[in-house]
C-alpha positions in Angstrom: -152.8 36.4 169.1 -153.6 40.2 170.1 -152.0 41.8 172.9 -155.2 42.6 174.8 -156.3 39.0 174.3 -152.9 37.8 175.7 -153.2 40.2 178.5 -156.9 39.2 179.0 -155.5 35.5 179.1 -152.3 36.3 181.6 -155.0 38.2 184.2 -157.6 35.7 183.7 -155.2 33.0 184.5 -153.6 34.5 187.4 -157.2 34.8 188.9 -158.1 31.0 188.6 -154.9 30.2 189.7 -155.4 32.7 192.9 -159.2 31.1 193.3 -157.8 27.6 192.7 -155.5 28.0 195.6 -158.3 29.4 198.2 -160.2 26.6 197.1 -157.0 24.3 197.9 -157.1 25.7 201.2 -160.8 25.3 202.1 -162.3 23.0 204.5 -164.5 21.2 202.4 -161.0 20.3 200.3 -159.7 19.4 203.7 -162.3 17.0 204.2 -162.2 15.6 201.0 -158.3 15.1 200.7 -158.5 13.4 204.0 -161.2 10.9 202.5 -160.2 10.4 199.2 -156.2 11.4 199.1 -156.8 14.3 196.3 -158.5 17.4 196.0 -161.7 18.0 194.9 -162.4 18.0 191.0 -163.5 22.0 191.3 -160.0 22.7 192.6 -158.5 20.7 190.0 -159.8 22.5 187.4 -159.6 25.8 188.5 -155.8 25.0 189.1 -155.4 23.7 185.7 -157.8 26.2 183.7 -155.2 28.9 185.4 -152.2 27.2 184.2 -153.6 26.6 180.9 -154.5 30.3 180.5 -151.4 31.6 182.2 -149.0 29.8 179.7 -151.4 31.1 176.5 -151.2 34.6 177.5 -147.3 34.4 178.3 -146.8 32.7 174.2 -149.1 35.3 173.3 -146.8 38.2 174.8 -143.8 36.2 174.0 -144.3 36.3 169.8 -143.4 38.9 168.3 -146.8 40.4 166.1 -146.5 40.6 162.3 -146.8 44.0 161.8 
């Protein structure tokens, strides 16, 4: 994986985590948690996608290049 792709994944993951955090603290999510006890699917997918993308970016940056 090239460094540019790794950096893009890391930045994209951080952005997804930010929007997932914003969604987690929204009024609609509070209402959903009140009635169902869990956050909305959108929030879960944003946070999970952010974690996966960030980890992939970090792993890509940590692995030394073969050149």
